[in-house]
N, C-alpha and C positions, 0 to 999 in steps of 0.2 A: 433565550432568543434562538432564533435558530441561524447561523451565523451563514451568510451565503458564498458564493466561490463557484468555481468550476475547476474538477481534475482534470489533470494534463500530465501523461504518466509517460515513459523510455523503458523500453525492455531488452537487454543484451542475453540469451539464453543460447541451450544448446540447440535452438530448433534451427537457429542460422548462424550460430557463433562458433568458433573456435575456444578452446579453454583457453588460450592465451589473451583473447579479446573478450570474455567474461572477467577475466582478472582485471584488465586495462580498464573495467567499466566500474567497476569493484571499487568501494572506499576502506579507509584501515578496518572502521567498525559501522553497524547501523547507527549508531549514536551519533559517529562521526557526519557522517553523509549528512542525516537529518539537521542536526545543527550547521552545518555549510548553507543548506538550503533555507532555511529559515532566516539567515543572517542577511537575504535577500529581503527586502524592504516588500516586496510584491507578493511573498507567501505568505497566508496565513497559516499553512496544514503543510504537513511535510510527512512521509511514509517512504521507508526503503526494506526492499528483501534481498537480501544476499546469500545464497548456497553455490554448492558446487557445481549449480547446473545454469545458473540463474543471476543475472546484477539487474535490480528495478529498482527506480523512484517516482515519485509521484508528487506532487504539489497540488495544491489551493490558490487559486489565483484569481484575478477578476475576466482575463481572457486568455484564449487558445495560445495567441501569439505569445502572453507572457510565458507562460507555461514554458513554450519552447525555446524560449528565449533561456529564462532560467536553467533548464534539463541540459542546454547544448553541451557544457562542459564536460558534463558526465561520460559524455562518449563522442568528446571532439578526436580520441586517438583510437576508436573503432572504425572501420570500414561501412560505409553508409547501409549497405546491405544485409550487414549484421544489426542494423538497429531498426527496431519496429516501436515507432512513436504510435499515442494511444490517446483519443479524444476523450472527451468527460464519458461517454457513453461504455467506447472501447476498455476503458481503463474498469470501471465497475463491473462489466461481465467479464474482464479478463483476470481481474483478482477474484472472482467466484471460480472460474476454471481453476487457474492455479490454486487455490485452498482446498479444493474439489479432486488435483491429482490431475486433470485432464492435459495439463502442459507439462507434465513429468516427465522427465527422459523415461523414468518406468511407469506406466502407462496405472493411477488408481495406489501410487506408493503413499504409504501413511507417513512417511517422515517429512513429508512438505509442512502437515496440518501442524505438526509442533513447531517447527521452522517460522511459517506463518505465524504464530501466537506469541513465539519470542522475538520475531520482528517487532509484532504492535506496542508489546512491552517495553520493548527499547526504544521503539521510534516515542512512544508516549513518556517516558522517562524524560526525553529532553524537549519536554512540550511540543512534537509536534502533531498531536492529534486533538482534534476537537468538532464540534458536530459534525462537519460534512464528512469527515474521513472516519470518525468514529463510526455511524451508522454503516457505511460502504464497506469497513471491513467486518465489521461485526456480524453483517448480513453472510460475508465470504466464508468465516466461521461458520457460520450456520448453515450455510452450503457445504462446505465441506462434511462435516459432520453429518448433515442428513444421506450425503451422497454415500457416506460407508455404513450406515446404519439401514437405507433403506433399498440399498442397492450391491449387487456383487462385486462393484469394481475394485474392491481390495481384496478379496478373495481369492488366495493360491499367489496373488502379485508380488514380485520380487521388490526387495531394496536393493538398493546400488551393492548394498556389501552381498548382499545373496547372487546377486546378476554378475560379479567379481566371481562366487564360487560357481556360479555355472559358466562360467567362462575359463576359469582354471579345468572344472572336469573335462572341458572338453580337449583340454591339452595333455592332460593326463588323469591316470586312475589315482584318485584321493583316498580311496580306502587303504589303509596304513600308511599313508603318507605323513609327512610333515610339513609345518607351518607357519612362518613367521608375520606378526601383524604390526604394523607402526603406528601407534595412535590408539588412543583409549578412548576417543571421543564416542559420539554415538555408531560412525559407521564403523570404528572400529568394534564397537560391542556385537553391532547386527552381524559384521563379518567372521568373528571367534563365533557368533551362534553358527553362523551357516556352515561355515569349517566342521565343525562340532557334530553337526547333524551328517554333514557328507562323507563322515568315515575318518577323518584324519586324527591320528593317533597323539600326535604331540605336538601342542602348538606353543608357542614363545612369544608373547606380547611386549614390545617396546613403547617406553613413555617416557618423557622428559621427568613425570612426574610417577616413580616406580608403584607408588600404593593404589595410583589409579588403575594401573595396568593387573595387581594385585586382586583388585575387586574383579576385576571381570574375569582373570583367571579362576577365582574360588567359586565362581557359580557354573563354571561350564563339569560336566560328567566326562571329561579324556585328560589324561597328563597335560597341562599346561603352567605356563609358568611367564615369570614378570621378569623386565631387565630394563637398565637404562637405555636410553638413546645410544650411546658411549659404546654402546655392545652390539649395535645392529651388523659391524662388517661380520666380527665372529659368528656369530647368531644365522646370517645369510649363508654362509658358507657350509650350512650341515641343513638345509631345508631344502622341500621342494616347491615351494608356494611363498610367494612374498606380497601381501596386499599390504598396503600403504595409504593410510588418510589422514592424514593432520592438518592442522590449518599453520602451517610454517609458510614465513611467507619469501621463504627462499629454500633451495633444495637441500635434503635432510641424507639424501643415498647419493652416494659419486658416482662415477665410472669406478673409480680404486674399490671403493666397498663390495661389489659384484667381483671383483677378479679371481677371488679366491673360491667361486663358485665352479659345481659341474655344471648339473641342468637345472635350469630354476625358471620358474616364469614370473614373471612378477608383474602386480596389477597395479597400477596407478591412477587411484580414485581419488587424489586431493584434488584440488586448487585455490593457487596454482600446484605446480609436477612438487612432487615432495622427492622424484628419482631421476636425475640427471640424465636426459633425453639421449647423450652417448653413450647410456651403458648397454644399450639395442645393441652396440657392435662388436660385444662379448661374445663369443663363441658359447654357446648353449645358453645365452640369455634371451628369453623372449620376453618383453617387454610391451605390454598393453596400456593405453590409458582411459577416461571416460568417452572420450570418441567411438575406442573399440566396442563399449558396450553396447552398440546402438543394434549388431545383429541380435543378441541374446534377448535385448527387450523388445522387440519387434514380435517376437513369437507372443510374446507376454501379452503386446497390446493387441493382439488379431483375435485373442483368447477372450480382450475387455471388451469387445467392439459392442455386443448386445447391452453391458453394463453402463458404456458411456453413452450411449441411445437416451439409457434411463437417464442419466445424470444429465444430459443435457437440457432434459422436458425440466428437471427440476429450474435448473440456472434461467430458463427460459421464462420460467412461471416468476421465481423470484427476482429476478431482473425486471420485469414487468413491477412487480409489484412496489421495489423501491425506487425506478423512477419516476415513476405514476406519485411517490411520495414527496420524493424531491423535487418537483414539480409543482406539486399543491403548496409546499411549504415556501419554496422560493417566491411563489406568488403570492402566497400570502404576505411572505417579509414585507415586500414591497409595497402591497397595498396598505398594508399595517402600519409601515413606514411615513407612507403617504396620508393617511387620516392622522396619525399622531402627529406631524408634522401641522398638518393642516390645523387642528384642533389647537396647536401650541399658538397659532398664529392669529388664529379667531378669539383666542380665549384672551390674549394680550388687546387685540386693536377693539373687541367689545368693549372691555376695561377703559383702553383710551378715550373710544367714541363718547362712552355714557359721561366720564368726567368732564370731559368738554361741552358735551350738550346740559350737561346741569351745573354748570356753569350760567346759564342763559336762567335756571330756574329748575327747581327741584322735577325729577322725574317721576309720574304715576307707576305700579310694578308693571299693569298694561304696558306702557309706553317701553319698557325696559324688557319685557318679554316679548316686546313686537322687533327691536334687534335682536337680540340673542336668536330673535326665530331665524331672522333675515340672513343671520349669518352661517345660521345652520342649514340654510337652506339653500346660500351661494355655495358651502362645504360642498355639500351633497350633489348638487350639477354639476358643478366644475372638476369634482374626481368621478362619477359615474361613469363617464368614457374613458378615462385610463384605467380603470379599476375592470372594465369588460375586456379593455386591451390587454389587461394582464392577465385575465382569466384565461381568455383567447391563446394568447401566446403560450401559456403552462401547456395547454393542451396540444400544442402543434412544434412541442419540445424548442420554443425562440428565446432559448438561452439570454442571446442578446438583446433583445428588449427588455428583460426581467432585469439582467444586471445594470442596463442603462438606467431603467428606473429606481432602481436602488442609488444611484449615485446623485441623480435627479432630486429625490426626495428624502435623501439622509443626512447630509452635511448642512443644506440649506436652514433649515429649521430649528437647529441646534439652537440659535440665541437664545441668552436667559430671557425670560419677560421681563417686561418695566417693572420696577418697585414701586409700592404705594407712593414713595415722595416725590418717584420722577411722574408719575400719573397726575400727581395731586399740582405739580408744577408745570405743567403741558394747558396750552395756551390752544383756543378755538383756532383749527385751521384755517387759513386765507389760500387763495390764487388757486393753483393746482393741487392745493393739499383740503381744497376744503369739501364739506362732505356735502354728496348731491342733494339740491334744493328738495326734490322727492321725496327724498329718506327723511330730509328734516319735516315735511309737512305731514308725511304719515307720523311722525311721533308723535308730533304736535299735537295732532288729533285728540281730544278727549274723547 
């Protein structure tokens, strides 16, 4: 069965928000956010996406008002100008744009598609994804992969890690320099590769789990070593560049950790910040964060404009196709519910009527057929108009009519049919419940 509902989304991203605001809108994890959203009885499905550049949440509910109400708490501590609310259709298009890299700080970057898939897996693991979101998210992934195989949106594009290295190159000559990377996750790996390609001679990778850092060091063609986070202060005193990219909920590098440095460029691409902002006040320390990468990434963005237009065309086509599918399935589900419900009632009432009629004498097969034909005709004629209205509602994007129909025709017909014993014990109705005389006369005519 196709589950009905509309999507409501909320996004806090680098487009309008500061790093601190993205952090305020983020939860402890995708699973935690989705679980919290599903705890609200109005929510049938939920999805969350959290990266260093965005915190987004989506719910499937019966109405847009319910969706906004459910999601309001997630952005209650973020200024309104930094919050983007997304309707059903806006959510669908936005998710496609995110997966394709059109909403990334670095236009077309590849990392987002992996993060997107991971968020889907995490949301699915706690029961957040059913029919509506599954079709939407799978279409978004399809768009993201198609964009990268059929256009040049990611050719020569920078990751955040390589953007950080590009920024460092603008501050000093990296050829023959030394660097420290804090964090051995995906961004740490990308930063390490970019530093190696930029000509850095010596690289130190600090991580809480040293073997993870050793793994990155082993794949590089330069002098690279791994240390524990406890060694950050000593390692920072002897490098030209520091790039930090961990998932720590608090500062890992204090102002005091950088007091022994001479001249150092520090680039903090973590969210929330790894480096205490006060470190920027130290002579010889140049501190940059994700917001500082905007100028670097803007150049890449301008080079990707032609490819982005091609991706937009892909999104338009897939968006129309998905929306048409949604509308058709929503309308079909409402119509199916109407007819199934009516069929249950018809079957029950025809059985009741025949039993009561037979109390006055046996009915012929022809008489039984007349009763059943009459019931079928009534159902068909009564539901013809709402069926037509639902088809038109689907064609006109009238989600409210479709949702209202689902509420009207779903629960009301779920009563179990009368049992044989109930039917056998029934009496011929009298008074206001009496079967119309013209029906009785038609049945009685042999």
